[in-house]
BADREN-464159 format. One record per residue (C-alpha): residue number from 1; residue in three letters; y, z, x. Coordinates in nm, 4 decimals, padded with zeros to 6 digits. Layout:
! residues N
- NUM	ALA	Y	Z	X
...
! end
This chain:
! residues 543
- 1	UNK	00.0000	00.0000	00.0000
- 2	UNK	00.3387	-00.0923	00.1363
- 3	UNK	00.5764	00.1812	00.2434
- 4	UNK	00.9072	00.1703	00.0483
- 5	UNK	01.1794	-00.0028	00.2398
- 6	UNK	00.9451	-00.2003	00.4613
- 7	UNK	00.9234	-00.5277	00.2727
- 8	UNK	01.2695	-00.6800	00.3245
- 9	UNK	01.4569	-00.8331	00.6137
- 10	UNK	01.7171	-00.5860	00.7374
- 11	UNK	02.0453	-00.7098	00.8825
- 12	UNK	02.3134	-00.5267	01.0767
- 13	UNK	02.5733	-00.5920	01.3440
- 14	UNK	02.6712	-00.4293	01.6720
- 15	UNK	02.9424	-00.4782	01.9285
- 16	UNK	02.8603	-00.6149	02.2723
- 17	UNK	02.8355	-00.2493	02.3801
- 18	UNK	02.5558	-00.1846	02.1291
- 19	UNK	02.7674	00.0269	01.8912
- 20	UNK	02.7173	-00.0301	01.5180
- 21	UNK	02.9776	-00.2438	01.3416
- 22	UNK	02.7948	-00.3361	01.0191
- 23	UNK	02.5192	-00.1478	00.8368
- 24	UNK	02.3542	-00.3001	00.5299
- 25	UNK	02.1988	-00.1108	00.2376
- 26	UNK	01.8593	-00.2439	00.3488
- 27	UNK	01.9179	-00.0924	00.6936
- 28	UNK	02.0039	00.2410	00.5337
- 29	UNK	01.6823	00.2249	00.3294
- 30	UNK	01.4608	00.1350	00.6238
- 31	UNK	01.6036	00.3685	00.8863
- 32	UNK	01.7023	00.6522	00.6530
- 33	UNK	02.0582	00.6728	00.7822
- 34	UNK	02.3756	00.5980	00.5917
- 35	UNK	02.6606	00.3790	00.7074
- 36	UNK	02.8754	00.6865	00.7701
- 37	UNK	02.6052	00.8356	00.9927
- 38	UNK	02.5650	00.5361	01.2216
- 39	UNK	02.8960	00.3468	01.2140
- 40	UNK	03.0418	00.3448	01.5653
- 41	UNK	02.7299	00.5004	01.7200
- 42	UNK	02.5054	00.3445	01.9803
- 43	UNK	02.2276	00.1763	01.7790
- 44	UNK	01.9561	00.2561	02.0304
- 45	UNK	02.0400	00.6261	02.0056
- 46	UNK	02.0826	00.6218	01.6275
- 47	UNK	01.7669	00.4279	01.5374
- 48	UNK	01.5304	00.4466	01.8352
- 49	UNK	01.6198	00.7947	01.9538
- 50	UNK	01.7272	00.6490	02.2861
- 51	UNK	01.3803	00.5097	02.3542
- 52	UNK	01.3301	00.1576	02.4868
- 53	UNK	01.6852	00.1636	02.6241
- 54	UNK	01.6248	-00.1028	02.8868
- 55	UNK	01.4753	-00.3542	02.6421
- 56	UNK	01.7438	-00.2879	02.3805
- 57	UNK	02.0392	-00.3165	02.6214
- 58	UNK	01.8966	-00.6333	02.7776
- 59	UNK	01.8611	-00.7975	02.4347
- 60	UNK	02.2175	-00.7031	02.3328
- 61	UNK	02.3537	-00.8294	02.6640
- 62	UNK	02.1725	-01.1624	02.6265
- 63	UNK	02.2974	-01.2069	02.2703
- 64	UNK	02.6556	-01.1208	02.3657
- 65	UNK	02.6241	-01.3870	02.6362
- 66	UNK	02.5128	-01.6463	02.3803
- 67	UNK	02.1318	-01.6311	02.3971
- 68	UNK	01.9260	-01.5138	02.1007
- 69	UNK	01.5985	-01.3315	02.1564
- 70	UNK	01.3144	-01.1763	01.9580
- 71	UNK	01.1144	-00.8649	02.0385
- 72	UNK	00.8980	-00.6012	01.8746
- 73	UNK	00.9794	-00.2317	01.9140
- 74	UNK	00.8181	00.0771	01.7540
- 75	UNK	01.0551	00.2615	01.5215
- 76	UNK	00.9958	00.6181	01.4065
- 77	UNK	01.0974	00.6468	01.0417
- 78	UNK	01.2600	00.9638	00.9030
- 79	UNK	00.9206	01.0895	00.7737
- 80	UNK	00.7708	01.0603	01.1219
- 81	UNK	00.5768	00.7367	01.0654
- 82	UNK	00.5974	00.4942	01.3573
- 83	UNK	00.6208	00.1332	01.2451
- 84	UNK	00.6379	-00.1758	01.4713
- 85	UNK	00.9519	-00.3696	01.3853
- 86	UNK	01.0287	-00.7281	01.4840
- 87	UNK	01.3907	-00.7386	01.6012
- 88	UNK	01.6000	-01.0512	01.6460
- 89	UNK	01.9271	-01.0343	01.8376
- 90	UNK	02.1682	-01.3283	01.8090
- 91	UNK	02.5367	-01.3930	01.8927
- 92	UNK	02.7898	-01.3936	01.6100
- 93	UNK	03.1403	-01.5383	01.6367
- 94	UNK	03.3889	-01.3185	01.4533
- 95	UNK	03.7012	-01.4749	01.2910
- 96	UNK	03.9016	-01.3300	01.5821
- 97	UNK	03.6901	-01.5255	01.8300
- 98	UNK	03.5201	-01.2078	01.9541
- 99	UNK	03.1472	-01.2316	02.0186
- 100	UNK	02.9386	-00.9604	01.8510
- 101	UNK	02.5642	-00.9283	01.8030
- 102	UNK	02.3850	-00.9788	01.4732
- 103	UNK	02.0482	-00.8067	01.4437
- 104	UNK	01.7677	-00.8848	01.2025
- 105	UNK	01.4811	-00.6377	01.1719
- 106	UNK	01.1529	-00.7028	00.9942
- 107	UNK	00.8830	-00.4323	00.9778
- 108	UNK	00.5286	-00.5535	01.0410
- 109	UNK	00.3447	-00.3175	00.8087
- 110	UNK	00.1926	-00.4846	00.5049
- 111	UNK	00.4120	-00.7934	00.5448
- 112	UNK	00.2467	-01.0756	00.3524
- 113	UNK	00.1368	-01.3618	00.5795
- 114	UNK	00.3622	-01.6072	00.3989
- 115	UNK	00.6645	-01.3771	00.3938
- 116	UNK	00.9679	-01.6084	00.4275
- 117	UNK	01.1491	-01.3435	00.6276
- 118	UNK	00.9028	-01.3978	00.9120
- 119	UNK	00.9725	-01.7699	00.9009
- 120	UNK	01.3444	-01.6997	00.9282
- 121	UNK	01.2819	-01.5205	01.2568
- 122	UNK	01.1565	-01.8480	01.4031
- 123	UNK	01.4851	-02.0299	01.3459
- 124	UNK	01.7961	-02.0082	01.5615
- 125	UNK	01.6621	-01.8920	01.8969
- 126	UNK	01.9628	-02.0472	02.0731
- 127	UNK	02.3135	-02.1676	01.9975
- 128	UNK	02.2010	-02.5267	02.0486
- 129	UNK	02.2433	-02.7332	01.7307
- 130	UNK	01.9549	-02.9675	01.8076
- 131	UNK	01.7180	-02.6892	01.8991
- 132	UNK	01.7952	-02.5052	01.5753
- 133	UNK	01.7437	-02.8274	01.3787
- 134	UNK	01.4044	-02.8753	01.5448
- 135	UNK	01.3090	-02.5156	01.4666
- 136	UNK	01.4068	-02.5597	01.1012
- 137	UNK	01.2021	-02.8801	01.0758
- 138	UNK	00.9043	-02.7085	01.2396
- 139	UNK	00.9142	-02.4164	00.9950
- 140	UNK	00.9536	-02.6443	00.6930
- 141	UNK	00.6546	-02.8537	00.7994
- 142	UNK	00.4402	-02.5502	00.8744
- 143	UNK	00.5014	-02.3982	00.5310
- 144	UNK	00.6131	-02.6531	00.2765
- 145	UNK	00.5532	-03.0179	00.3474
- 146	UNK	00.3982	-03.2944	00.5514
- 147	UNK	00.7238	-03.4140	00.7040
- 148	UNK	01.0846	-03.2948	00.7296
- 149	UNK	01.4096	-03.4322	00.8682
- 150	UNK	01.7318	-03.2480	00.9431
- 151	UNK	02.0667	-03.4290	00.9296
- 152	UNK	02.4208	-03.3159	01.0124
- 153	UNK	02.7482	-03.4787	00.9104
- 154	UNK	02.8625	-03.7127	01.1854
- 155	UNK	03.2284	-03.6132	01.1704
- 156	UNK	03.1269	-03.2549	01.2342
- 157	UNK	02.9565	-03.3553	01.5564
- 158	UNK	03.2085	-03.6117	01.6808
- 159	UNK	03.5377	-03.4540	01.5773
- 160	UNK	03.4274	-03.0883	01.5607
- 161	UNK	03.5887	-03.0963	01.2196
- 162	UNK	03.4378	-02.9756	00.8938
- 163	UNK	03.4460	-03.2871	00.6786
- 164	UNK	03.5622	-03.2749	00.3207
- 165	UNK	03.4331	-03.5580	00.1095
- 166	UNK	03.4822	-03.6484	-00.2526
- 167	UNK	03.2205	-03.7613	-00.5008
- 168	UNK	03.4019	-04.0958	-00.5204
- 169	UNK	03.3341	-04.1802	-00.1547
- 170	UNK	03.1016	-04.4771	-00.1219
- 171	UNK	02.8824	-04.3276	00.1497
- 172	UNK	02.8298	-04.0259	00.3705
- 173	UNK	02.7583	-04.0726	00.7422
- 174	UNK	02.5125	-03.8315	00.9025
- 175	UNK	02.3165	-03.8016	01.2245
- 176	UNK	01.9459	-03.7286	01.2407
- 177	UNK	01.8992	-03.4151	01.4487
- 178	UNK	01.5244	-03.3648	01.4119
- 179	UNK	01.2197	-03.5123	01.2419
- 180	UNK	00.8778	-03.3469	01.2316
- 181	UNK	00.5397	-03.4247	01.0748
- 182	UNK	00.2280	-03.2110	01.0570
- 183	UNK	-00.0224	-03.4379	01.2319
- 184	UNK	-00.0771	-03.6456	01.5447
- 185	UNK	00.1455	-03.9307	01.4274
- 186	UNK	00.4579	-03.7487	01.5495
- 187	UNK	00.5180	-04.0051	01.8257
- 188	UNK	00.5097	-04.2951	01.5827
- 189	UNK	00.7528	-04.1192	01.3515
- 190	UNK	00.9856	-04.0317	01.6395
- 191	UNK	00.9789	-04.3928	01.7546
- 192	UNK	01.0561	-04.5272	01.4079
- 193	UNK	01.3205	-04.2676	01.3232
- 194	UNK	01.4649	-04.1328	01.6523
- 195	UNK	01.6867	-03.8299	01.6880
- 196	UNK	02.0612	-03.8945	01.7151
- 197	UNK	02.0446	-04.2050	01.4969
- 198	UNK	02.3570	-04.2325	01.2803
- 199	UNK	02.2887	-04.3304	00.9187
- 200	UNK	02.5055	-04.3930	00.6133
- 201	UNK	02.3721	-04.2684	00.2786
- 202	UNK	02.5197	-04.3954	-00.0490
- 203	UNK	02.6990	-04.1282	-00.2491
- 204	UNK	02.4610	-04.1562	-00.5428
- 205	UNK	02.1484	-04.0726	-00.3413
- 206	UNK	01.9683	-03.7410	-00.4002
- 207	UNK	02.0349	-03.6163	-00.0462
- 208	UNK	02.4110	-03.6620	-00.0871
- 209	UNK	02.4048	-03.5140	-00.4381
- 210	UNK	02.2342	-03.2052	-00.2966
- 211	UNK	02.5277	-03.1586	-00.0585
- 212	UNK	02.7814	-03.2244	-00.3339
- 213	UNK	02.6140	-02.9886	-00.5822
- 214	UNK	02.5153	-02.7306	-00.3234
- 215	UNK	02.1566	-02.6914	-00.4460
- 216	UNK	01.8080	-02.8306	-00.3766
- 217	UNK	01.7093	-03.1493	-00.5592
- 218	UNK	01.3525	-03.2673	-00.6186
- 219	UNK	01.3078	-03.6441	-00.6523
- 220	UNK	01.0159	-03.8828	-00.6740
- 221	UNK	01.1439	-04.2033	-00.5143
- 222	UNK	01.3679	-04.3032	-00.2270
- 223	UNK	01.6894	-04.4878	-00.3025
- 224	UNK	01.6776	-04.8630	-00.2408
- 225	UNK	01.8774	-04.8490	00.0830
- 226	UNK	01.6583	-04.5797	00.2370
- 227	UNK	01.3396	-04.7425	00.1095
- 228	UNK	01.4426	-05.0732	00.2680
- 229	UNK	01.5005	-04.8996	00.6005
- 230	UNK	01.1595	-04.7302	00.5726
- 231	UNK	00.9856	-05.0545	00.4837
- 232	UNK	01.1302	-05.2443	00.7808
- 233	UNK	01.0312	-04.9768	01.0293
- 234	UNK	00.6959	-04.8682	00.8914
- 235	UNK	00.5494	-05.2055	00.8090
- 236	UNK	00.4619	-05.2642	01.1752
- 237	UNK	00.3184	-04.9117	01.2206
- 238	UNK	-00.0108	-04.9010	01.0302
- 239	UNK	-00.0782	-04.5344	01.1048
- 240	UNK	00.2280	-04.4157	00.9152
- 241	UNK	00.3106	-04.6882	00.6645
- 242	UNK	00.1467	-04.4816	00.3895
- 243	UNK	00.4844	-04.3066	00.3715
- 244	UNK	00.6038	-04.6027	00.1664
- 245	UNK	00.3966	-04.4602	-00.1198
- 246	UNK	00.5122	-04.0962	-00.1039
- 247	UNK	00.6329	-03.9709	-00.4419
- 248	UNK	00.7512	-03.6128	-00.3902
- 249	UNK	01.0676	-03.5319	-00.1971
- 250	UNK	01.2990	-03.2320	-00.1723
- 251	UNK	01.6598	-03.2467	-00.0500
- 252	UNK	01.8179	-02.9170	00.0558
- 253	UNK	02.1849	-02.8768	00.1586
- 254	UNK	02.2816	-02.7031	00.4824
- 255	UNK	02.5691	-02.4750	00.3870
- 256	UNK	02.7272	-02.2055	00.6051
- 257	UNK	03.0236	-01.9887	00.5073
- 258	UNK	03.0924	-02.2187	00.2133
- 259	UNK	03.1045	-02.5304	00.4311
- 260	UNK	02.8582	-02.8179	00.3981
- 261	UNK	02.7099	-02.9153	00.7351
- 262	UNK	02.4434	-03.1624	00.6262
- 263	UNK	02.1017	-03.1558	00.4629
- 264	UNK	01.7278	-03.1339	00.5197
- 265	UNK	01.4839	-03.3600	00.3399
- 266	UNK	01.1163	-03.2749	00.2898
- 267	UNK	00.8311	-03.5058	00.1914
- 268	UNK	00.4759	-03.4554	00.0670
- 269	UNK	00.2006	-03.7125	00.0850
- 270	UNK	00.0754	-03.8960	-00.2191
- 271	UNK	-00.1868	-03.6833	-00.3895
- 272	UNK	-00.0333	-03.3541	-00.2723
- 273	UNK	00.1078	-03.1147	-00.5291
- 274	UNK	00.4678	-03.2150	-00.6111
- 275	UNK	00.7561	-02.9925	-00.5042
- 276	UNK	00.8584	-02.7307	-00.7569
- 277	UNK	01.1206	-02.4636	-00.8110
- 278	UNK	00.9495	-02.2083	-00.5851
- 279	UNK	00.9437	-02.4521	-00.2920
- 280	UNK	01.3098	-02.5286	-00.3531
- 281	UNK	01.4007	-02.1600	-00.3338
- 282	UNK	01.2092	-02.1043	-00.0102
- 283	UNK	01.3460	-02.4216	00.1499
- 284	UNK	01.6983	-02.3186	00.0496
- 285	UNK	01.6532	-01.9769	00.2075
- 286	UNK	01.5336	-02.1241	00.5342
- 287	UNK	01.8054	-02.3901	00.5301
- 288	UNK	02.0777	-02.1318	00.4646
- 289	UNK	01.9681	-01.9283	00.7650
- 290	UNK	01.9472	-02.2354	00.9876
- 291	UNK	02.2901	-02.3533	00.8716
- 292	UNK	02.4516	-02.0248	00.9729
- 293	UNK	02.2818	-02.0457	01.3137
- 294	UNK	02.4016	-02.4036	01.3596
- 295	UNK	02.7528	-02.3137	01.2488
- 296	UNK	02.7525	-02.0257	01.4983
- 297	UNK	02.6539	-02.2783	01.7637
- 298	UNK	02.9301	-02.5138	01.6554
- 299	UNK	03.1924	-02.2372	01.6637
- 300	UNK	03.0637	-02.1048	01.9943
- 301	UNK	03.0685	-02.4490	02.1499
- 302	UNK	03.4214	-02.5102	02.0226
- 303	UNK	03.5351	-02.1760	02.1647
- 304	UNK	03.3717	-02.2574	02.4967
- 305	UNK	03.5295	-02.6025	02.5186
- 306	UNK	03.8716	-02.4712	02.4173
- 307	UNK	03.8525	-02.1912	02.6733
- 308	UNK	03.7287	-02.4244	02.9455
- 309	UNK	04.0063	-02.6762	02.8802
- 310	UNK	04.2664	-02.4010	02.8821
- 311	UNK	04.1238	-02.2483	03.1965
- 312	UNK	04.1185	-02.5821	03.3816
- 313	UNK	04.4774	-02.6508	03.2840
- 314	UNK	04.5907	-02.3147	03.4218
- 315	UNK	04.3942	-02.2862	03.7453
- 316	UNK	04.5292	-02.4784	04.0452
- 317	UNK	04.3327	-02.7908	04.1339
- 318	UNK	04.4047	-02.7296	04.5015
- 319	UNK	04.6086	-02.4823	04.7029
- 320	UNK	04.8667	-02.6201	04.9408
- 321	UNK	04.8007	-02.4889	05.2902
- 322	UNK	05.1152	-02.3066	05.4077
- 323	UNK	05.2363	-02.3230	05.7678
- 324	UNK	05.0695	-02.0682	05.9916
- 325	UNK	04.7676	-02.0228	05.7683
- 326	UNK	04.4395	-02.1784	05.6714
- 327	UNK	04.3027	-02.1249	05.3211
- 328	UNK	03.9685	-02.1891	05.1517
- 329	UNK	03.8720	-02.0930	04.7997
- 330	UNK	03.5966	-02.1210	04.5407
- 331	UNK	03.5899	-02.0710	04.1654
- 332	UNK	03.2375	-02.0233	04.0271
- 333	UNK	03.1884	-02.0368	03.6500
- 334	UNK	02.9362	-01.8109	03.4828
- 335	UNK	02.5822	-01.9450	03.4762
- 336	UNK	02.5979	-01.9226	03.0969
- 337	UNK	02.8563	-02.1904	03.0331
- 338	UNK	02.9558	-02.0382	02.7030
- 339	UNK	03.1072	-01.7413	02.8845
- 340	UNK	03.4438	-01.8632	03.0103
- 341	UNK	03.6043	-01.5873	03.2121
- 342	UNK	03.9547	-01.4848	03.3125
- 343	UNK	03.9453	-01.5131	03.6936
- 344	UNK	04.2426	-01.6688	03.8665
- 345	UNK	04.3732	-01.7197	04.2191
- 346	UNK	04.6862	-01.8586	04.3800
- 347	UNK	04.8760	-01.9101	04.7041
- 348	UNK	05.2524	-01.8970	04.6514
- 349	UNK	05.4924	-02.0359	04.9179
- 350	UNK	05.7891	-01.8001	04.9604
- 351	UNK	06.1191	-01.8068	05.1547
- 352	UNK	06.1082	-01.7243	05.5228
- 353	UNK	05.7673	-01.8828	05.5734
- 354	UNK	05.5898	-01.6054	05.3844
- 355	UNK	05.3022	-01.6613	05.1446
- 356	UNK	05.1898	-01.4620	04.8417
- 357	UNK	04.8140	-01.4544	04.7897
- 358	UNK	04.6736	-01.3319	04.4600
- 359	UNK	04.3324	-01.2968	04.2995
- 360	UNK	04.2978	-01.1523	03.9511
- 361	UNK	04.0520	-01.1041	03.6689
- 362	UNK	04.1528	-01.0776	03.3034
- 363	UNK	03.8756	-00.8762	03.1457
- 364	UNK	03.6680	-01.0359	02.8734
- 365	UNK	03.5636	-01.3920	02.8049
- 366	UNK	03.6688	-01.6868	02.5976
- 367	UNK	04.0053	-01.8242	02.4966
- 368	UNK	04.1755	-01.4837	02.4887
- 369	UNK	04.0791	-01.4095	02.8509
- 370	UNK	04.1839	-01.7584	02.9641
- 371	UNK	04.5190	-01.7208	02.7869
- 372	UNK	04.5878	-01.3810	02.9453
- 373	UNK	04.4875	-01.5222	03.2828
- 374	UNK	04.7391	-01.8050	03.2498
- 375	UNK	05.0213	-01.5746	03.1432
- 376	UNK	04.9599	-01.3300	03.4277
- 377	UNK	04.9293	-01.6066	03.6850
- 378	UNK	05.2658	-01.7475	03.5787
- 379	UNK	05.4223	-01.4013	03.5842
- 380	UNK	05.2964	-01.3372	03.9390
- 381	UNK	05.4510	-01.6605	04.0625
- 382	UNK	05.7889	-01.5699	03.9100
- 383	UNK	05.7857	-01.2107	04.0369
- 384	UNK	05.6763	-01.3185	04.3849
- 385	UNK	05.9635	-01.5678	04.4119
- 386	UNK	06.2062	-01.2929	04.3189
- 387	UNK	06.1108	-01.1331	04.6503
- 388	UNK	05.9409	-00.8251	04.5052
- 389	UNK	05.7173	-00.6332	04.7455
- 390	UNK	05.3503	-00.6043	04.6392
- 391	UNK	05.3612	-00.2537	04.4885
- 392	UNK	05.6726	-00.3304	04.2825
- 393	UNK	05.5302	-00.6658	04.1766
- 394	UNK	05.2177	-00.5016	04.0362
- 395	UNK	05.4298	-00.2424	03.8561
- 396	UNK	05.6256	-00.5150	03.6766
- 397	UNK	05.3065	-00.7084	03.6104
- 398	UNK	05.1568	-00.3994	03.4459
- 399	UNK	05.4541	-00.3826	03.2085
- 400	UNK	05.4170	-00.7513	03.1248
- 401	UNK	05.0433	-00.7070	03.0585
- 402	UNK	05.1175	-00.4323	02.8069
- 403	UNK	05.3492	-00.6634	02.6125
- 404	UNK	05.1096	-00.9570	02.5802
- 405	UNK	05.0156	-01.0268	02.2193
- 406	UNK	04.6565	-01.0851	02.3298
- 407	UNK	04.6596	-00.7563	02.5149
- 408	UNK	04.3659	-00.7102	02.7510
- 409	UNK	04.3216	-00.5208	03.0725
- 410	UNK	04.3191	-00.7126	03.3990
- 411	UNK	04.2666	-00.6348	03.7648
- 412	UNK	04.4639	-00.7908	04.0470
- 413	UNK	04.5172	-00.7833	04.4222
- 414	UNK	04.8382	-00.9210	04.5719
- 415	UNK	04.8943	-00.9787	04.9436
- 416	UNK	05.2277	-01.0740	05.1015
- 417	UNK	05.1565	-01.2541	05.4274
- 418	UNK	05.4033	-01.3202	05.7084
- 419	UNK	05.2156	-01.5569	05.9432
- 420	UNK	05.4962	-01.5611	06.1996
- 421	UNK	05.4874	-01.1850	06.2512
- 422	UNK	05.1169	-01.1559	06.1605
- 423	UNK	05.2077	-00.8841	05.9119
- 424	UNK	05.0193	-00.8300	05.5881
- 425	UNK	05.1391	-00.6122	05.2994
- 426	UNK	04.8866	-00.5681	05.0224
- 427	UNK	04.8404	-00.3709	04.6982
- 428	UNK	04.5792	-00.3751	04.4247
- 429	UNK	04.5506	-00.2831	04.0583
- 430	UNK	04.1953	-00.1710	03.9865
- 431	UNK	04.0604	-00.4681	04.1792
- 432	UNK	03.7820	-00.5171	04.4324
- 433	UNK	03.9175	-00.3996	04.7691
- 434	UNK	04.0013	-00.6708	05.0224
- 435	UNK	03.8077	-00.7224	05.3440
- 436	UNK	03.9656	-00.8115	05.6792
- 437	UNK	03.7371	-00.9899	05.9257
- 438	UNK	03.8151	-01.0268	06.2976
- 439	UNK	03.7451	-01.3371	06.5044
- 440	UNK	03.4362	-01.1699	06.6586
- 441	UNK	03.2729	-01.1264	06.3151
- 442	UNK	03.3450	-00.7564	06.2784
- 443	UNK	03.5109	-00.6522	05.9546
- 444	UNK	03.6511	-00.3614	05.7596
- 445	UNK	03.7368	-00.2827	05.4028
- 446	UNK	04.1097	-00.2234	05.3786
- 447	UNK	04.1671	00.1344	05.2730
- 448	UNK	04.4393	00.1201	05.0107
- 449	UNK	04.4746	00.3059	04.6782
- 450	UNK	04.2835	00.1285	04.3979
- 451	UNK	04.5551	00.1666	04.1324
- 452	UNK	04.4948	00.1351	03.7598
- 453	UNK	04.4146	-00.1975	03.5971
- 454	UNK	04.7063	-00.3945	03.4573
- 455	UNK	04.7859	-00.3178	03.0953
- 456	UNK	04.6862	00.0494	03.1062
- 457	UNK	05.0463	00.1637	03.1334
- 458	UNK	05.2243	00.4363	03.3328
- 459	UNK	05.0593	00.3085	03.6479
- 460	UNK	05.1988	00.3420	03.9988
- 461	UNK	05.0892	00.1298	04.2911
- 462	UNK	05.0974	00.1776	04.6646
- 463	UNK	05.0918	-00.0889	04.9315
- 464	UNK	04.9357	-00.0983	05.2754
- 465	UNK	05.1191	-00.2742	05.5582
- 466	UNK	04.9365	-00.3698	05.8732
- 467	UNK	04.9661	-00.6027	06.1675
- 468	UNK	04.6833	-00.8560	06.1708
- 469	UNK	04.5199	-00.9748	06.4948
- 470	UNK	04.5237	-01.3473	06.5630
- 471	UNK	04.2520	-01.5509	06.3863
- 472	UNK	04.1711	-01.2674	06.1482
- 473	UNK	04.0556	-01.3647	05.7989
- 474	UNK	04.1561	-01.1915	05.4775
- 475	UNK	03.8846	-01.2031	05.2106
- 476	UNK	03.9791	-01.1575	04.8449
- 477	UNK	03.7291	-01.1890	04.5603
- 478	UNK	03.6507	-01.0775	04.2058
- 479	UNK	03.3693	-00.8475	04.0999
- 480	UNK	03.1694	-01.1405	03.9620
- 481	UNK	03.0940	-01.2434	04.3215
- 482	UNK	02.9627	-00.9154	04.4550
- 483	UNK	02.8378	-00.7255	04.1499
- 484	UNK	02.5292	-00.7909	03.9394
- 485	UNK	02.2809	-00.5990	03.7276
- 486	UNK	02.0938	-00.5057	04.0446
- 487	UNK	02.3860	-00.4627	04.2880
- 488	UNK	02.6937	-00.2417	04.2590
- 489	UNK	03.0292	-00.3106	04.4223
- 490	UNK	02.9625	-00.1071	04.7382
- 491	UNK	02.6318	-00.2827	04.7989
- 492	UNK	02.7916	-00.6185	04.7302
- 493	UNK	03.0746	-00.5574	04.9765
- 494	UNK	02.8253	-00.4436	05.2388
- 495	UNK	02.6227	-00.7617	05.1886
- 496	UNK	02.9350	-00.9761	05.2107
- 497	UNK	03.0351	-00.8113	05.5399
- 498	UNK	02.6833	-00.8621	05.6777
- 499	UNK	02.7305	-01.2386	05.6413
- 500	UNK	03.0486	-01.2545	05.8486
- 501	UNK	02.9142	-01.2139	06.2067
- 502	UNK	02.7094	-01.5334	06.1769
- 503	UNK	02.9628	-01.7259	05.9736
- 504	UNK	03.1089	-02.0530	06.0932
- 505	UNK	03.4656	-02.0560	06.2290
- 506	UNK	03.5347	-02.3162	05.9616
- 507	UNK	03.6618	-02.1433	05.6451
- 508	UNK	03.5079	-02.3962	05.4086
- 509	UNK	03.1646	-02.3402	05.5622
- 510	UNK	03.2173	-01.9646	05.5455
- 511	UNK	03.2997	-01.9956	05.1750
- 512	UNK	02.9776	-02.1861	05.1186
- 513	UNK	02.7740	-01.9268	05.3090
- 514	UNK	02.9163	-01.6358	05.1107
- 515	UNK	02.8701	-01.8092	04.7767
- 516	UNK	02.5145	-01.9190	04.8571
- 517	UNK	02.4026	-01.5657	04.9379
- 518	UNK	02.5997	-01.3628	04.6846
- 519	UNK	02.6472	-01.5616	04.3673
- 520	UNK	02.3625	-01.6002	04.1240
- 521	UNK	02.3810	-01.9301	03.9384
- 522	UNK	02.2689	-01.7460	03.6233
- 523	UNK	02.5390	-01.4804	03.6544
- 524	UNK	02.6918	-01.3646	03.3275
- 525	UNK	03.0385	-01.3509	03.4877
- 526	UNK	03.2560	-01.5993	03.6689
- 527	UNK	03.3579	-01.5357	04.0281
- 528	UNK	03.6442	-01.6198	04.2604
- 529	UNK	03.6616	-01.6176	04.6399
- 530	UNK	03.9757	-01.6711	04.8496
- 531	UNK	03.9766	-01.6760	05.2315
- 532	UNK	04.3034	-01.6788	05.4247
- 533	UNK	04.3291	-01.6936	05.8045
- 534	UNK	04.6634	-01.6027	05.9568
- 535	UNK	04.7637	-01.8043	06.2602
- 536	UNK	05.0953	-01.7738	06.4424
- 537	UNK	05.3076	-02.0814	06.3898
- 538	UNK	05.6058	-02.1436	06.6156
- 539	UNK	05.8011	-02.3145	06.3391
- 540	UNK	05.7785	-02.0172	06.1068
- 541	UNK	06.0856	-01.7911	06.1358
- 542	UNK	06.0416	-01.4153	06.1444
- 543	UNK	06.1850	-01.2074	05.8642
! end
């Protein structure tokens, strides 16, 4: 006999930190905790008693980075019963652009083998539209039909724009995203009806009417245009031309957040039981879930492309090498391309032959981080050209950061270099400490106060001034280069310094060596590296 509360799919939402944002009535019934009891609490503590912390945190981190995952964890119910629960973690794009984590939970106990909730868990493993379409087609074929196709509106894919169409339009243009059948003729079907083919359906066809009406439609014959296309392609493929005689079809709209994305069409072979109301309800449920996953992917991809475009427009393409110095730099995007970060770097020519070097990191990801990065980079350039010393510059930058409408914290290190005098004045705001390497490969971490991150407020900064030996190299970087899940900042700095004795005198080669050994291509954070070698230059006047 089923335990009460264990027969339905439970949904809830958490922040990227794992703290509960949304708590459904079904979640309250299953876990025996009200919204007031868990809202704002760490979900692992509230539901799992802190057990399985590593698995839970890893799943939340992956979802916040854009990768869905599924896993089973034992949950102890309020009465003491331990029940295995299938959890699904997936990224959710909030209206603000923030990425949170949606969680689906389905208890195993007494779940009927054909429970549609279990089928839902097999759809939307990634934010890839095509992958989700393939997963939907696979589930439909495994449960409801012989063959299924999934189609999305072409304008949605090409223009990233939710199309609005009227019933009076003569045709609707879609793209086939996936087609699946339940036997060994899959290759023939894929050859006849390939993915990514763009097709126009007349407005009076059942598949278009299903989108217009927003409900499943059962029909017994293909429209003349579609039938003609089938006949031309199947007539030369004996193994699958029986499809010309199919007489039971089901069209299901793909609708997410009130927006029509496309449709799925299902077919049964002649002689099979025709589609009915029950099949329409199940197909609609699966299609609704898939549509939300695909819309999440669309929104996430749009956010990523917007952030990447903004970031590229704000970061310098190349840094002009100032007199008396040599500079090399690298910007390394996160391995997960959906996570656009807020790293920036710059070399600012100043009067008297001086140069301002800056590396910063606006915390967070996405468009907001890229926008803050651009604003702070511009502010640094203006403040530097006003002649402000490093500590004062960071103080003013902190005030500016507090006034940004997209307020986020940021870290920064600013170095004022005088190549002629070989003098370096440097200050940092919560940033990774700089490293100074000598020509013989020895190095040291510059001991200067860390300061508070920009945007915290009421911060004071102190600068360190030192005379730099000839051919010394200043190394500035962001935490994404030296930190990882398995390496803290101290260990990362130690590893960086260990690479310097054998490094090439050429700065570009040294950059490559450091990046090769320290940066993981699958890193969840972007990284920046800036090397600057001070060389006396006779044409550079002393201050």
